[in-house]
C-alpha positions as CSV (number, residue, x, y, z in Angstrom):
1,X,10.9,-18.0,-5.4
2,X,9.8,-15.6,-3.3
3,X,7.1,-12.9,-2.5
4,X,7.5,-9.4,-1.0
5,X,4.8,-7.2,0.0
6,X,5.2,-3.5,0.8
7,X,3.3,-0.6,1.5
8,X,3.5,3.2,2.8
9,X,6.3,3.8,1.0
10,X,5.0,7.5,0.0
11,X,7.2,8.9,-2.9
12,X,7.4,12.0,-4.3
13,X,9.4,14.6,-6.3
14,X,9.9,16.3,-2.9
15,X,12.1,13.5,-1.6
16,X,14.6,12.4,-4.2
17,X,16.6,10.5,-2.3
18,X,13.9,7.7,-0.8
19,X,12.8,7.5,-4.2
20,X,16.3,6.0,-5.0
21,X,16.7,4.0,-1.9
22,X,13.7,2.4,-3.0
23,X,14.1,1.4,-6.4
24,X,17.8,0.5,-4.9
25,X,15.2,-2.2,-2.6
26,X,14.0,-3.6,-5.6
27,X,16.7,-4.0,-7.3
28,X,18.6,-6.0,-4.8
29,X,15.7,-8.2,-4.8
30,X,14.7,-8.9,-8.8
31,X,16.5,-11.8,-8.3
32,X,13.8,-14.7,-7.9
33,X,11.1,-12.4,-7.2
34,X,7.7,-14.0,-8.5
35,X,5.6,-11.5,-6.8
36,X,5.5,-8.0,-5.8
37,X,2.6,-6.8,-3.8
38,X,2.1,-3.2,-2.8
39,X,-0.2,-2.5,-0.3
40,X,-1.1,1.2,-1.6
41,X,0.3,4.8,-0.5
42,X,3.2,3.7,-3.4
43,X,3.1,7.5,-3.6
44,X,2.5,10.4,-1.4
45,X,-0.5,11.6,-3.4
46,X,-2.0,10.9,-7.1
47,X,-4.3,13.2,-8.8
48,X,-5.4,11.2,-11.1
49,X,-3.4,8.7,-14.5
50,X,-3.7,12.2,-16.4
51,X,-0.9,13.7,-14.5
52,X,2.0,12.1,-15.5
53,X,5.3,13.5,-14.1
54,X,9.1,12.8,-13.9
55,X,8.5,10.2,-10.6
56,X,5.5,8.4,-12.3
57,X,7.0,7.6,-15.9
58,X,10.2,6.7,-13.5
59,X,8.8,4.2,-11.6
60,X,5.8,2.7,-14.0
61,X,9.9,2.1,-15.8
62,X,11.3,0.1,-13.7
63,X,8.2,-1.7,-12.4
64,X,7.5,-2.6,-15.7
65,X,11.4,-3.9,-15.7
66,X,10.5,-6.5,-13.3
67,X,7.3,-7.5,-14.9
68,X,9.1,-8.5,-18.1
69,X,12.0,-10.1,-16.1
70,X,9.5,-12.2,-14.3
71,X,7.4,-10.7,-11.5
72,X,4.2,-10.1,-11.5
73,X,3.3,-7.5,-9.4
74,X,-0.1,-6.9,-7.5
75,X,-1.1,-3.4,-6.8
76,X,-4.4,-2.0,-3.9
77,X,-5.0,1.1,-3.4
78,X,-4.0,2.9,0.1
79,X,-5.3,6.6,1.1
80,X,-3.2,8.4,-0.4
81,X,-3.0,6.8,-4.1
82,X,-7.0,5.9,-4.1
83,X,-7.4,7.7,-7.8
84,X,-4.4,5.2,-9.2
85,X,-6.5,3.7,-12.3
86,X,-5.9,1.2,-15.1
87,X,-3.6,3.3,-17.4
88,X,-1.2,4.0,-14.9
89,X,-1.2,0.7,-13.7
90,X,-1.4,-1.0,-17.5
91,X,2.0,1.2,-17.9
92,X,3.1,-0.5,-14.7
93,X,2.0,-3.6,-16.0
94,X,0.8,-4.0,-12.1
95,X,-3.0,-5.2,-12.1
96,X,-4.5,-3.7,-9.7
97,X,-6.7,-6.2,-6.7
98,X,-9.7,-4.9,-4.1
99,X,-8.9,-4.9,-0.3
100,X,-9.5,-8.3,1.1
101,X,-7.7,-10.3,-1.1
102,X,-7.4,-14.1,-0.1
103,X,-4.4,-15.3,-1.7
104,X,-2.9,-19.3,-1.3
105,X,1.3,-18.5,-1.5
106,X,3.3,-21.8,-0.2
107,X,0.7,-22.7,1.9
108,X,-0.4,-20.1,3.8
109,X,-4.0,-18.7,3.1
110,X,-3.7,-15.0,3.2
111,X,-5.7,-11.4,3.2
112,X,-3.8,-8.2,1.9
113,X,-4.9,-4.6,2.1
114,X,-4.2,-1.0,3.0
115,X,-4.8,-1.7,6.5
116,X,-7.3,1.9,7.2
117,X,-10.5,0.0,8.1
118,X,-9.2,-2.1,10.5
119,X,-8.5,0.9,12.2
120,X,-11.0,2.7,15.1
121,X,-11.7,5.6,12.9
122,X,-12.8,9.6,13.8
123,X,-15.1,11.5,12.6
124,X,-12.5,13.1,10.0
125,X,-11.5,9.8,8.6
126,X,-14.2,8.6,8.0
127,X,-15.7,11.3,5.8
128,X,-12.2,11.0,4.3
129,X,-12.8,7.4,3.8
130,X,-15.9,7.7,2.1
131,X,-15.0,10.3,-0.1
132,X,-11.9,7.6,-1.3
133,X,-14.0,4.8,-1.9
134,X,-17.0,6.3,-3.4
135,X,-16.9,6.3,-7.1
136,X,-19.4,8.9,-8.2
137,X,-16.7,11.6,-6.2
138,X,-13.8,10.1,-7.6
139,X,-15.5,10.3,-10.8
140,X,-16.1,14.2,-10.3
141,X,-12.5,14.8,-8.6
142,X,-11.4,13.8,-11.8
143,X,-13.2,16.0,-14.4
144,X,-11.9,18.7,-12.3
145,X,-8.9,20.8,-13.4
146,X,-5.1,19.4,-12.5
147,X,-5.0,23.0,-10.6
148,X,-7.4,22.8,-8.3
149,X,-7.1,19.1,-8.1
150,X,-3.3,19.4,-6.7
151,X,-4.8,22.1,-4.2
152,X,-7.3,19.8,-3.3
153,X,-4.9,16.9,-2.7
154,X,-2.8,19.4,-0.8
155,X,-5.2,20.3,1.9
156,X,-5.7,16.1,2.5
157,X,-2.5,15.6,2.8
158,X,-2.2,18.4,6.0
159,X,-4.9,16.7,6.9
160,X,-3.2,13.4,7.0
161,X,-0.4,14.8,8.3
162,X,-2.1,16.0,11.4
163,X,-4.6,13.4,11.8
164,X,-1.0,11.6,12.3
165,X,-0.2,13.0,14.7
166,X,-3.2,11.5,16.6
167,X,-1.9,8.7,18.1
168,X,-5.2,7.5,18.2
169,X,-6.0,7.1,14.9
170,X,-3.6,3.9,14.0
171,X,-5.1,2.2,17.6
172,X,-6.7,-1.6,15.6
173,X,-9.7,-2.8,16.3
174,X,-8.5,-6.7,16.6
175,X,-12.2,-7.5,16.7
176,X,-12.1,-6.2,14.0
177,X,-9.1,-8.3,12.5
178,X,-10.2,-10.8,13.8
179,X,-13.7,-11.1,11.8
180,X,-12.7,-10.6,9.1
181,X,-9.4,-13.6,9.4
182,X,-12.7,-15.5,9.8
183,X,-15.1,-14.4,7.9
184,X,-11.9,-15.2,5.1
185,X,-11.0,-18.4,6.5
186,X,-7.2,-16.8,6.4
187,X,-4.4,-17.8,8.6
188,X,-2.6,-14.5,8.5
189,X,-3.2,-11.1,7.7
190,X,-1.1,-8.3,6.2
191,X,-1.7,-4.7,6.0
192,X,-0.1,-1.1,5.7
193,X,-1.6,2.1,6.8
194,X,-0.6,2.2,10.5
195,X,3.0,3.4,9.9
196,X,4.0,0.2,12.8
197,X,5.9,-2.1,11.9
198,X,4.7,-5.6,13.9
199,X,3.0,-8.7,14.3
200,X,1.7,-9.9,16.8
201,X,-1.0,-13.3,17.2
202,X,-4.9,-12.7,16.7
203,X,-5.7,-16.1,17.7
204,X,-3.9,-19.3,18.4
205,X,-3.3,-19.8,14.5
206,X,-3.6,-16.8,13.0
207,X,-1.3,-14.0,12.9
208,X,-1.3,-10.3,11.8
209,X,1.4,-8.5,10.4
210,X,2.0,-4.6,9.7
211,X,4.3,-3.5,7.4
212,X,5.4,0.0,8.4
213,X,5.8,3.3,6.2
214,X,9.3,4.8,4.6
215,X,10.6,7.7,6.7
216,X,13.9,6.4,8.3
217,X,13.5,2.3,7.9
218,X,12.2,0.3,5.7
219,X,10.2,-2.7,6.1
220,X,9.0,-5.8,4.1
221,X,7.6,-9.0,4.4
222,X,9.2,-12.1,2.0
223,X,7.9,-15.6,1.7
224,X,10.9,-17.7,0.4
225,X,11.0,-21.3,0.7
226,X,7.6,-21.7,3.1
227,X,8.8,-19.5,5.5
228,X,7.4,-15.8,6.2
229,X,9.4,-12.7,7.5
230,X,8.8,-9.3,8.4
231,X,11.8,-7.4,8.3
232,X,12.7,-3.8,8.8
233,X,16.1,-2.3,7.6
234,X,17.3,0.9,6.9
235,X,17.0,2.7,4.2
């Protein structure tokens, strides 16, 4: 049996080939897939569970079939899809878990998160982060008409893209990484958000693994037969 972690797929109606390739990836890996962890930004943006599209329905149906066939699916909200709620999660058959969840898998103690909390954030991102994590603001946003939410989402997406061009936003605060791992007694930390596919040692017995975004390449972390591996592959 195997466990797979992915992040930052950024599915969108504007990129149907990416949707197809991601679903093909899941199909190829569904054999003996015990656990699937999606660590945020599955969608390019999400404005509420009430905004059902052909894409959201397609993804929910596919994941639900995976779950029916024996795969347990878990999801951590990202900065692009932090508004995904229990309604959509239930339609997929997946469970939403919080950032900093600690997992015990095949002898490993693993902490998982989206990853934005690990960065040396600038002022603009700090404002956005407070917005996306504040329950009162999220509830107020979800009460707005769909048309207004779509406009706001497009503005936020432009801000996110502009920030992505600033390399400093993806600088990891390694002291914070080690602090979180020590606090949770974890030997491995897996995250997304940085769009950089790499792994590095935090200390002699601690490893941090960063999943890449699904732009030109896909990436995943796989645990199988007590071996943990990071893969980068063409899509």
